[in-house]
C-alpha positions, 0 to 999 in steps of 0.5 A: 119765612124771609125775615127773622129776629133773635134777641141778643145779649143785653136785649140787643136784637139781631134781625136777619133778612135777604141781602139787597143791592144797597147792602153791598158796601156794608157786606163788603166791609164786614167781609174784609174786616172779618178776614183781616182779623180772623185770618191774622197769622193764618193767611199771609199778612201782606195779603190781608193788608192789601184787601181794599173795600172800595176795590172789592165793592167795584169788583162785586157791584155788577153781580150783587146781591149774590144768590143766597146772600143774607145779612144780619143787622144789629141795632139797625146796622149790618153786622154779619153776612151769610151766603148759602145754597146747593153744595158746589162740589161733587163729593157730597150726597145729591141734594146737599146744601152749603154755607159758602160764607158766614162772616161777622164784623169783629166789632160784633163778635160774641154778640149773637150775630153769628148764632142768629145767622146760623139759626136763620140759615139752616132752616132756609137750607132745610126748607129748600130741601138741601141737607145735609149741609156742609161748609169749609173752614181754614184748619187753623181757624180755631175760633170758627171751628169752635163756633161750628161745633157749638152749632152741631157741625162735625168735621167729616175728614175731607180736607183741601188746600185754599190759595190766598196771597200766594200761599196754600193753607189747609181747609177742613170740611164740616157737616151738619145733618139738619133735622127734616122738621126744621122748615122755618127760620128761628124767629123771636120777638119782632 
């Protein structure tokens, strides 16, 4: 299954699908805006203020869409981005999966976009035979940690530093033991 939709609040429908080349600017905008809001007070403000959408689009253009990139549309506009695939480190069981990125435009927080991406992405990873699934989250990003806990992830004790803007901040790793029978993304009314 490559396309799924989930009914959101107030009958809004969130549709998830693989990213396309023409999604680059919208995805980059979501990514930059989410960083600037979610990481305020966590990453250096000068770094967040320096993030430039045009520069990021130019930097990513040659390699976009990245393998494993998917988007969520709300009311026909890109509202979230998910990147998934095999776990990138050597410190997990063979065949593990990873959520590399899950970002929602701050204007759409708490509207079901993140939940739709999670309900879409975990079954895709399971269908690829990638389980358990891991992700890294900044230790001081309490909002994201609550979201991941709500969706069945648990901190597994691994921690490392993440460098951004000349500062190193701690990241913690979360794990989800995706059920083996979860082979198709959640699909609601189309």
